[in-house]
C-alpha positions in Angstrom: -13.1 34.8 37.0 -14.4 35.7 33.5 -10.9 36.8 32.4 -9.7 33.4 33.7 -12.3 31.7 31.9 -11.6 33.4 28.6 -7.6 32.8 29.1 -8.2 29.1 29.8 -10.7 28.9 26.6 -8.0 30.6 24.6 -5.3 28.1 25.7 -7.4 25.3 24.8 -8.3 26.6 21.5 -4.6 27.3 20.6 -3.8 23.8 21.7 -6.5 22.1 19.5 -5.5 24.1 16.6 -1.9 22.9 16.9 -3.1 19.3 17.2 -5.4 20.0 14.1 -2.5 21.1 12.1 -0.3 18.0 13.2 3.1 17.2 11.6 1.7 18.1 8.0 1.4 21.6 8.6 4.1 21.8 11.5 7.5 20.4 11.5 9.2 19.3 8.3 9.9 15.5 8.0 13.0 14.3 6.2 13.2 10.6 5.2 16.3 8.8 4.1 15.9 7.0 1.0 18.1 4.0 -0.2 18.1 1.5 -2.9 19.3 -1.8 -3.9 20.9 -0.4 -6.8 23.9 2.1 -7.5 22.6 5.7 -7.5 23.3 5.7 -11.6 21.2 2.7 -12.1 18.1 3.3 -14.6 16.1 1.3 -12.1 16.1 4.2 -9.4 14.5 6.6 -12.1 11.0 5.6 -10.5 12.5 6.0 -7.0 13.5 9.6 -7.6 10.3 10.4 -9.3 8.6 9.2 -5.9 10.8 11.8 -4.2 9.2 14.6 -6.3 5.7 13.6 -6.1 5.9 13.3 -2.4 7.3 16.7 -2.1 4.7 18.2 -4.3 1.9 16.3 -2.6 3.0 17.3 0.9 3.8 20.8 0.1 7.3 20.3 1.4 6.4 19.0 4.7 8.0 15.6 3.6 11.1 15.4 1.6 13.2 12.2 0.9 17.0 12.7 0.7 19.2 9.9 -1.1 21.0 8.2 1.5 23.1 5.6 -0.5 23.0 2.3 -2.6 24.5 -1.2 -1.9 27.5 0.7 -0.4 24.9 2.0 2.4 23.2 -1.6 2.9 23.5 -4.9 1.2 19.9 -5.4 -0.6 19.1 -8.4 1.6 19.6 -6.1 4.8 17.3 -3.1 3.7 14.4 -4.2 5.8 16.6 -4.4 9.0 18.4 -1.4 8.2 15.1 0.4 8.2 14.1 -1.2 11.3 17.3 0.3 12.9 16.6 3.7 11.4 19.4 3.8 9.2 17.0 4.6 6.5 13.3 5.1 6.1 12.1 4.4 2.5 13.7 2.1 0.0 13.4 0.2 -3.2 14.4 -3.4 -4.1 13.6 -6.6 -5.8 10.8 -8.4 -3.3 12.5 -11.8 -4.7 15.4 -11.0 -2.4 13.1 -11.7 0.6 11.4 -14.7 -0.7 12.4 -16.8 2.3 10.5 -14.4 4.6 7.6 -13.2 2.7 7.0 -15.5 -0.1 4.0 -13.5 -1.7 6.6 -10.8 -2.7 8.4 -13.0 -5.4 5.1 -14.2 -6.7 3.9 -10.6 -7.4 7.5 -9.7 -8.6 7.9 -12.6 -11.2 5.0 -14.8 -11.8 5.7 -15.2 -15.6 2.2 -14.9 -17.1 -0.8 -12.5 -17.4 1.8 -9.6 -17.5 2.0 -6.2 -19.6 2.6 -2.9 -19.1 -0.7 -1.4 -19.2 -2.3 -3.9 -16.5 0.6 -3.5 -14.1 -1.0 -0.8 -11.8 -4.3 -2.4 -11.8 -2.7 -5.6 -10.6 -0.6 -4.0 -7.9 -3.9 -2.2 -6.4 -5.6 -5.7 -6.2 -2.5 -7.3 -4.6 -2.0 -4.6 -1.9 -4.3 -6.0 0.6 -2.6 -9.5 0.3 0.8 -7.8 0.6 0.5 -5.2 3.1 -0.2 -7.5 6.2 2.4 -10.1 5.5 5.2 -7.3 4.9 4.0 -5.5 8.1 3.8 -8.5 10.2 7.2 -10.2 9.1 9.5 -7.5 8.2 8.1 -4.2 9.6 7.6 -2.3 6.3 4.9 -1.2 4.3 4.7 -1.4 0.4 3.7 2.0 -1.2 4.7 1.5 -4.9 5.1 -1.0 -7.7 8.0 0.4 -9.8 10.5 -0.7 -12.5 8.1 -3.1 -14.4 10.1 -4.9 -16.9 10.3 -8.1 -18.8 13.5 -10.1 -17.9 15.0 -12.3 -20.8 17.7 -15.0 -20.9 21.2 -13.9 -22.0 23.8 -16.4 -23.0 27.2 -16.5 -24.3 26.1 -19.0 -27.1 23.2 -18.9 -29.6 20.0 -21.3 -28.2 18.0 -22.9 -30.8 16.8 -26.1 -28.7 16.2 -27.2 -25.3 19.3 -29.4 -25.8 21.5 -26.3 -26.1 20.3 -25.5 -22.5 21.4 -28.5 -20.6 24.1 -27.8 -18.4 23.9 -24.1 -18.4 24.6 -22.3 -15.3 22.2 -19.2 -15.5 22.1 -16.4 -13.0 18.9 -15.7 -11.6 17.8 -13.0 -9.0 16.1 -15.4 -6.5 12.5 -16.0 -5.4 10.3 -17.3 -8.0 12.9 -17.2 -10.8 14.9 -20.1 -10.0 11.8 -22.4 -10.0 11.2 -21.1 -13.6 15.0 -21.6 -14.6 14.9 -25.3 -13.5 11.6 -25.7 -15.5 13.4 -24.6 -18.5 16.2 -26.9 -18.0 18.9 -24.7 -16.7 20.7 -24.6 -13.5 19.9 -21.2 -11.5 22.8 -19.6 -9.6 21.5 -16.8 -7.3 23.8 -13.8 -6.7 23.4 -9.9 -6.2 23.0 -7.9 -9.4 26.3 -6.2 -8.8 28.2 -9.6 -9.2 26.9 -10.8 -12.1 29.5 -9.2 -14.7 32.5 -10.7 -12.7 30.7 -14.0 -12.5 30.2 -14.0 -16.4 33.7 -13.1 -17.1 35.2 -15.8 -14.8 32.9 -18.5 -16.1 31.0 -18.9 -12.9 27.8 -18.5 -14.9 27.3 -19.1 -18.6 24.2 -16.2 -18.8 21.8 -14.6 -16.9 18.2 -13.9 -16.6 18.3 -9.9 -16.5 16.1 -7.0 -17.6 17.5 -4.6 -20.2 18.2 -1.8 -17.7 20.7 -3.9 -15.6 21.8 -5.8 -18.8 23.1 -2.2 -20.2 23.9 -0.4 -16.8 26.5 -3.4 -15.9 27.5 -3.7 -19.7 26.8 -7.4 -19.9 26.3 -6.9 -23.6 30.1 -7.4 -23.7 29.8 -11.1 -22.4 26.3 -12.2 -23.4 25.6 -11.5 -27.0 22.7 -13.6 -27.3 19.2 -13.1 -26.1 15.8 -14.9 -26.3 13.0 -12.5 -27.1 10.3 -14.5 -25.3 10.5 -13.4 -21.7 11.5 -15.8 -19.2 9.4 -13.6 -16.7 8.5 -10.0 -15.9 9.9 -8.6 -12.5 9.6 -5.3 -10.5 10.7 -3.3 -7.7 8.8 -2.6 -4.6 9.0 0.8 -2.7 8.7 0.4 0.8 8.7 2.5 3.9 9.3 1.2 7.4 6.6 1.0 9.9 8.7 2.9 12.1 8.9 5.9 9.8 5.2 5.6 8.7 3.9 5.7 12.4 5.5 9.0 12.7 3.8 10.7 10.0 0.6 12.6 10.3 -2.6 11.2 8.6 -2.5 13.8 6.0 1.2 12.9 5.4 0.4 9.1 5.2 -2.6 9.8 2.7 0.0 11.8 0.6 2.5 9.2 0.4 0.0 6.5 -0.3 -1.4 8.9 -3.2 2.4 9.4 -4.6 2.7 5.5 -4.4 -0.3 5.2 -6.6 0.9 7.7 -9.1 4.4 6.5 -9.6 3.1 3.2 -10.0 1.1 4.3 -13.1 4.0 6.5 -14.2 6.5 3.7 -13.8 4.7 1.4 -16.4 4.4 4.1 -19.0 8.1 5.0 -18.4 9.3 1.5 -18.8 7.5 0.6 -21.8 9.2 3.3 -23.7 12.4 2.8 -22.0 12.3 -1.0 -23.0 12.1 0.0 -26.7 15.1 2.4 -26.5 17.0 -0.3 -25.1 16.5 -2.6 -27.8 17.4 0.1 -30.3 21.0 -0.4 -29.1 21.3 -4.0 -30.1 23.1 -3.3 -33.5 25.9 -1.1 -32.0 26.3 -3.7 -29.2 26.8 -6.6 -31.5 24.0 -8.3 -29.6 21.7 -10.9 -31.3 18.1 -10.7 -30.0 16.4 -13.7 -31.6 12.9 -15.5 -31.6 13.0 -19.2 -30.5 11.6 -21.7 -33.2 7.9 -21.7 -33.2 7.5 -25.2 -31.4 10.4 -24.4 -28.8 8.5 -21.2 -27.9 5.3 -22.9 -27.4 7.1 -25.4 -25.1 9.0 -22.7 -23.5 5.9 -20.8 -22.5 4.2 -23.9 -21.2 7.4 -24.6 -19.0 7.5 -21.3 -17.5 4.0 -21.3 -16.6 4.3 -24.7 -15.1 7.5 -23.7 -13.0 6.1 -20.2 -12.1 2.6 -22.1 -10.7 4.7 -24.7 -8.9 7.2 -22.2 -7.4 4.4 -19.9 -6.4 2.5 -22.9 -4.3 5.9 -23.5 -2.7 6.7 -20.0 -1.7 3.1 -19.3 -0.4 0.8 -22.1 0.1 -1.5 -19.5 1.8 -2.0 -17.0 -1.0 -0.6 -18.3 -4.0 -3.9 -19.3 -5.7 -5.5 -16.1 -4.9 -2.6 -14.1 -6.5 -2.5 -16.1 -9.5 -6.4 -15.5 -9.7 -5.7 -11.8 -9.5 -3.0 -12.0 -12.2 -5.8 -13.9 -14.4 -8.3 -11.6 -13.9 -6.8 -8.0 -13.9 -3.6 -8.9 -15.9 -3.1 -9.1 -19.4 -5.7 -11.1 -21.4 
């Protein structure tokens, strides 16, 4: 009898140790990572950095492997592909899903109270608003705010007055940006990032609201030689994991991925502040004129984009817009 009791206790003890160790110390987990951008796009830099940090923080129990860019899934299909199991972790512009989760485009592109330094602080305060909405509506969880960059207006001709902008068709990436573009007096045309060069070449659009990474990677400086130095807005990528994949991780692994998200959010802001300056150093060799607006026009420009941003935010999320704008005002750039 004594031997039987000892044997049972041994089995129970061993079982409890297995449970305590869990997946974090047991089987390795391999997650499939995808992006709205081609693999060689600079916008993936922070995404790949996340891969490294996750591996380090989990001691190799979680690794992320590149699964593909737009050739794997169209940017708008990334959440449904994640729900279907084609991928687990992905990075994309939240403006692509503005019709489903209106809070994303507000975080992505609200035009004021933005700078590199305050970006991680703002994201931390926005997470309690964003996480339930993305979970309920798209079955995904935001982990990081990456690729924090200003977006400028690039055109085929120089702009000196608002009259010069009348009738221009300008590519905007969806969500909040079309509202801002209309406030500036141009006609927004939404299309995927990969289609912009051809649209410029064929005259479908007269310019684009673009960050410097895409402007360079897609070589749009060959077609739009004029850039206005006052940002139209700022924009970001969000890095998501599907709830299906998240729920399979142990608590330790979940904590590690959350910490990795915090770390890469800070890393991203610092990285892109330096990167933005390096892109600007290329303007002379590219033959690009990056110019300041006349003072009176600049003042009105900023007033218009803020007005368009606020009106657009209220339409996108009547529930959370005012709260999100308050977070930008309180924790963003002063």
